N, C-alpha and C positions, 0 to 999 in steps of 0.2 A: 899773300898771293891771290891771284884772280880765280875765276871759276864761278859756276852757277851757285846761287845760295841754296842752302838745304831746304828741301820741300818736305815738311813734316808728314803730310798725308801720303806722299809717295814713299817715304821711308817707312811709315807704318805698314803700308801695303807690301812693301818689299820684305820687311821682317816677318810679317805674318805668313805670306805665301811661300817663302823659302823654308820655313820651319817644317820639319817632318812631323806628321800627325795623322796617321790612319785611324780609323774607328777603333776605339779602345786604347789608343796609344797617343793621347793628346798632350802629354806632359810639356813638350817643348813649346807648343802653341800657348798653352795655359800660362807658362812663365812669362812670355812676351806680353800676353794680354793682361795679366795681373799687374805688371809694371805700368802699362799704359793706363789702366783703369784706376790705379791707386789714388790719383788726385781728384777723381770724379765722384767718389762716394765711398760708402762702406762696402768692402769686398769680402765675400764669403764663398763657400763652395758646398755643393750637395754631396751625397754619398757616392755618386757615380763619377764625380769630378767636374761637373759643370760649374762655371763661375757665375756668381750673381753680384751685381753692383747696384746698391740702393742709394738713391739721391733724392732726399726730400726737397720739395719745391717751396713755393711761397704760400701754399695752402695750409690748412690746419692738420692736426694729427689724423683726422678722419678723411683726408683728401683721397680721391680715387687713386688706385694703383695701376700704372700704365707700364706694360711690359714690352720691351724691344728685345727680340730674340734672334740669334743666329748660331749656326753650328761651327765648331772648331775643327771637326774631323774632315778628312779628305778620303776619297777612294784610294785603296792601296792593296797590299798583299800580305798575307800571313804565311810565314814559312812553316810547313807542316812536316817535311821529311828531308833528310839528307841522303842521297844515293851513295852507294859504296864508291862511286867514281868522283864524288865531290860536287855534284850538282844539287840544286835546291828545288824541291817541289813546293807548290804554294796553293793556298786558297785565296780567292779574291775577297776583299773587304769592300762591299759596295758594288754598284753596277759598272761593269767593264764590258766594252765591245771589243771582241777579239781582234778586229782589224787595226785597232790603234795600239796594240800591246807589243807586237813582235819587234825585236831589235831595239827596243827602248832601253836607255840606261836607267838604272834604279840604284838607290842607296838602301842597302840592308842595314837597319839600325840595330846593332848588336850591343852587348853590355860594354864593349870597348870602344864604341863609336861607329860611324858609318863605314860600310864596306861597299865598294862599287861593284855592280853586277850588270849583266845584260840579259834581257828576256830572250830566250832562244827556243828553237824547235828544229825539226828536220829541215834541211835545205830543199828547195823545190827540185833540184837536179836529180834527187833519188826517188821522187814521187811519181806515180803513174800520171798520165796526162789528165785524167778525170779528177784526180786528187788535187792537182795544182790549181784547179778552178774553184775549189772549195775553201771556205774560211777555216784556218787552223783552229781547233777547239782549245779552250783554256787548259783542259786536262792533259793535252799533249805538250804543253809548254813547260819550261823550267828556267831557272836563273843560274847563270854561269858567273861565278865570282873568281875564276882563275885557280880554283883548287884542283888538286889531282887525286884527292881521296877524302873520305869522311874525316880522317884524322887531320888533314889539312884544314878542313872547314872548322873543326873544333879549335885548332890552333889559332885561327883567325878571329875567334871569339863569337862565331855564329852558331846558333843552335835552333832547333824547332821552337816555335813560339815567338821568335823575333818577327819584326814587320819590315816591310819595304815600301818605298814611295818613289815616284819618278824623280829624276834629276832634271831640273829646269830652273835656272836662275831667272830672277825678275829682270825684265828688259823693257825699254821704251821702243815701241813699234810705230814710228811716226808720231801721230797724236794719240796713239793707243798704248795700252800696257799689255805685255805678254808675261805669263807665268803659270805655274801650276797652282792648283787648289784655290783659284778664285771662288770656286764652289766649296766652301762658303767663307773663305777668309775675307772676301770683299764685304760680305754681310757683317762679319765680326768688326771690320774697320768702320762700317756704317754705324753700328751700335756705339762704338767708342766716340766717333766724331760727332754723331748726333747728340749724345749726352754732353759732350763738351760744348757744342753750339748752344744747347738749350739750358745750360747750367744757370741756376738761379732765376730763371725767367719762366718757369712753368708752374701751373696751379695744382700740381698733383705730386704723388710720389713716383718717381721714374725709376724703373728697375731694368737694368740690362742683364740678359741671360746669354752667356756664351756656352752652348751646350755640347755634349759629347754624343757620339754614336748615332748621329742622325742618319748616316748613309746605310746603317745596318738595322733600321727599324724605328727611328724617332725615339730612341730610348732615353737620351738625356733630356729631351723635351718633357717627357712624362714626369721625371723626378724634379726638374727645375721649376716647372709650373706649380707643382705642389708647394715648393719652397717660396715662390714669388707671390702666390695668391692674387693674381691680377683681376682687375675689373674690366680691362680691355687689353688686347694683345695684338702686336704687330710682328709677324715673322718676317725676317729679312733674309732673302736668298737670291739666287740668280735666275733670270729667265733665259730662254733659248733664243739667241739672235737668229733672225730669218733673213739676213741681208747678204748671204753668201750665194754663189752660183748654185742653181738647181733647187733652191728652197722655194716653196710656194707659200703664199699668205695663209692658206688653210693649214699649213704645217707649223708655222711660227710667224707672228706678225711683227715682233719688236725688232728694232735695228739699233746698232751702236750709234750713239750721238743723238738719239731721239728722246732721251730723258729716262727717268725711272719708270719701271713697269709694275702694274698691278696684275696679279693672276686672278682671272675670273673663275678659274676652276683648276683643280688638279685631283689626283687620285685620293688625296687625304682631306681636302678642304674646299668647301664652298664659302666664300667670304660673306661676312655680314653685309647686306645690301646698303644699309644706312651708313656704315663705316666706309664702304667703298665710295659712296657719294660724297661723304665728308672729305675723303682724301682727294677725289677729283676736283671738288670745289676749292679746296685749299690750294691745290696746284694752279688752278686757273686764276685765282685771285692774286697769287704771288708771281704769276707770269713764268711758271716753271713748266717746261715741256713734259708731257706725260703720255704713257702708252699703256695698252692692255694686251694681255696674251693669256693662253691657257696651256697646260701640259697634262693631257688626259691620263698619261701613264705614270706620272711622277708622284712625289709626296714631299711635304715639308713640315717643319716643326709646328707650324700653325695647326696642323691636324690634331696634335695632342693638346696644344694650348686651349683650343676652343672647347675641349671636353672636360676641363677642370670644373670641379664643383657642380653647379647646376647649369653650366655653360657660360662661355666668355665670348663676347663679340670679337671677332678675329679677322685679320686680313693678311695676305702675304704680299709684300712689296720687295723691290730689289732693283737690280740693274741687269740689262741683257748681257750675255756672254756668248762668245763663239767657242766651240770645241770643248764643252765641258765633259767631264768624265774621261779625260785623256791626259797625256803627259803635259800638254800646254793648252792654256785657254787665253782668250783675249777680251779685254774690257775697254771701255772708254772712260777717261778721266772726267770728262764733262758730265757724263751720266752719274758718276759717283758724286761729284760736287753738287749737282742738282738734287740728288737723292738726300744728301745731308741737309740741304736747305729745306726740302719738303718735309722731312721728318721733324726738324726743329720747329717749323711753322705748325705742323700738325699737333705736336706734343703741347705747344702753348695753347691750343684750342680745346684740348681734352680736359675740361673741367667737369665738375659733378653734373651740371645740367646737360652738357654735351653727351656725356657717357650714358646718362639716364635716357636720353633720347634715342640711343641706338637700339633699345629693346622695345619692340611693339607692345 
């Protein structure tokens, strides 16, 4: 029968982004990633649950160790209490903006499987006029799973300690992709695809790290970098796209379709200047579109990678995304493909001499 051929990269992104995996609950994502990484190298995990994929290249046993890292977790919710009436109170896992939370569908992941719920609060009709103008605070919200009592909730398999994530199937949006958790499942897919593209053609030992609990404090980065012992590190995350109405260049410079982005600064990492220049030169020589941006209030796994041992030259690269830390985000497939090409070209250049030259 006819139809479009299967696109492996799109299917990898679909599988990763649709998997539920809030901080501390990355099991489903880890299973998908482990299967995708098995042909690429030796797969192991650290004590917190981060995956490490080790792929020796064409160099000697003393070849430098190059780390590509991205986090598996997404922002989500932790169920903390069941009310007598059967509603669920929750704690956010990672940074949520209240205005994108209300009326969203979520899946509560229980021991019996996903349970559909709705994030609710008081309706505006019963609020005073002044209160209707204010953002509803997270503490006033709850999740409604259709239960009539705490006993109903227990019968549905839901209990405190379970987690919830938004419901958002992967979809094509014109030439773009829409889905939840591109922060940072897009980065996870970049690690996998870059290792696949560079396989057998790099002069170093390439290590992929798919980390846990980034959104709640870069915790998996701390343990995985200890296991990886890199000589240079590249954190792969998403940038904030500034190409939507109302955004100013001073707030976000990157745009979808403009190519991969290098963060010049965020709250956890100032990149190694020589590594930054090497990335930009590699992109220019390969004819790959390239962008810069900064996120003054954010953080990424590179903030922990750079602090390993006596210090590791580190940079954060990625692709721009719209609407991160919400139920749905949007990325460009062309940015993803260009980022894979850039990473593969960069990894091939990171031999012993190049890495030695990164440290003054």
